[in-house]
C-alpha positions in Angstrom: 111.3 81.2 93.3 108.0 83.4 92.5 106.4 85.3 96.1 103.0 84.6 96.4 100.4 86.1 98.1 98.3 84.3 101.2 94.5 85.0 101.8 95.8 87.7 104.8 95.8 89.9 102.4 93.0 92.9 103.0 93.7 94.2 99.5 95.4 98.0 100.8 98.0 98.0 97.7 101.5 98.3 99.9 102.5 95.5 98.0 102.1 96.8 94.4 103.0 100.3 95.4 106.3 98.8 96.2 106.7 96.2 93.1 110.1 97.6 91.5 109.3 95.4 88.3 105.3 95.8 88.9 104.3 91.8 88.6 101.5 92.7 91.0 97.7 93.4 90.5 94.5 93.6 92.6 92.7 90.3 91.7 88.9 89.8 92.9 89.2 89.1 96.2 93.3 89.5 97.0 95.9 91.2 95.6 98.3 89.0 93.0 101.6 88.9 92.0 102.6 87.3 88.5 105.2 84.7 89.1 106.4 85.6 85.1 107.1 88.6 85.8 108.7 88.3 90.3 111.8 89.1 90.4 112.2 87.8 93.9 113.5 90.9 95.4 111.1 90.6 98.3 110.2 94.4 98.5 106.0 93.3 98.6 106.5 91.2 101.3 109.0 94.3 103.4 106.1 96.6 103.2 102.9 94.7 103.9 101.6 95.5 107.3 100.4 91.8 107.6 102.8 89.8 106.0 101.0 88.4 103.4 103.8 87.6 100.4 105.7 84.9 101.0 107.9 83.2 98.5 106.2 79.9 97.2 
């Protein structure tokens, strides 16, 4: 199951910097995860200072 970024996102980019498959991009108001690319490894959640990424 792919991860999703909640509204808690502060757009710091830590999740995108640590995604091994480059599934995360900057959106208009927060970062977004492409579920078609996400491998559900949890690297984004492990590196987010506010816990915004979580499994759907």
